[in-house]
N, C-alpha and C positions, 0 to 999 in steps of 0.2 A: 554738320550737327555740331552743335556747343552743349561743352558739359554737362550742361543740366539738363538738356533735352536728350543725352542719350543716358544720362543715368536718369531721368523717369523710363525710357524706355525697357531698358535692363532691370528694374522693380516689374515692369510688366511682364515680363520676361520671367523673373523668376516665381512670378503668382504660376505665369503656365507650367512653368516645370514644377512645380508645387504639385499641377493635378492632372499632369501627367500619367498616373498609375491608379491602375482600378480600384486599391483596395483605401487609397487616402480619398478618393470618390465615395467611397463607399461610406468609409467614417463620417467624411460631414452630411452624406446621406444620413447616419442616423441622427448623428448633433443637431440636426433638422428638429430632428423629436422633442429631443431633452440636452440636458450636462449630464456626462458622462464622465466616471474618472477610468482610467486603462484598463483597468483588470475588471471592468463590464466590457468596455468594447472591443477586448482579444478576447472573451468568453462569449460574447454577441457573434466574432467574428470566425472564431475559431484560430486565430495565432496567437503564439508566445506574447506574453505582458512587453518584452524589449521591441519584438518587430514591432507591435501597435504604439508604443513608444517613440522611434523612430519617426512612423510614419506621424504621428502627430506634432514630432517637433518643427518634422519637415513643414507641417502645415502652420504650426506656430509662426515660423521663423517666415513666413511669404502673408502675415498679418490675416488668416483667414480665419482663426481660429485664437481663442485666450482660455489662460487657466488662470485657476483660482483654490488658493490653497485652501483646505476646512479640516482644521488638528493635520492630522499625516493624513489624512487621503487630498489627492489633487483633481479637480473636477474641471473636463475642458466643454468649452460651448462654443458655438458659433456665431461669431463677429459679422461675416458677411454671405449671406444668405442668397444674396443675387447673383453670386457663382455658380451656383444652382440652377439659377435660370438658363446660366450660360450652359451648362451642362445639359438643360433638358432642351434647349435650341439643341446642341449638337445632335440628340439623340431622334427630334424629329425631321433634324436634316438627313442623317444615316436611313431611317427608315424612306425619305423619301427619295432618296438615291436609291435602295435597293430597289422599288416601284418601280421609278425609269428604267433600270435595268431589269425588270421583271418585264416588264410590257414589249421592252425592245425585242426581246426572245421570246413572246407568244408564241401561239403553237401556232399562227399563221403565216408568223415569218421566217417558221422553220420549215414549214412545208411548202411555201411559197418557193 
């Protein structure tokens, strides 16, 4: 793999790393609705502003959100809504896998 290809895949992996925390996925879901400031998101989620800010900085570094200053307020907005489609795909896959597991251990197979 050449250096350019390696960098390309490293950037992709960085994006997945940013998605690898339930709180960050929740924040992305909230940002799908509208732009929020850190204080609103922290209150919405029930976490400290500094924790919300850290999560948001990771999402921003991955290129999933952007911030915009409005006076002393900084608002965050979603720029890559397509990642939420991937999250929904993952959820459907999880549900389908659970159904298959339940089908495998159905009462007929347990009693037989």
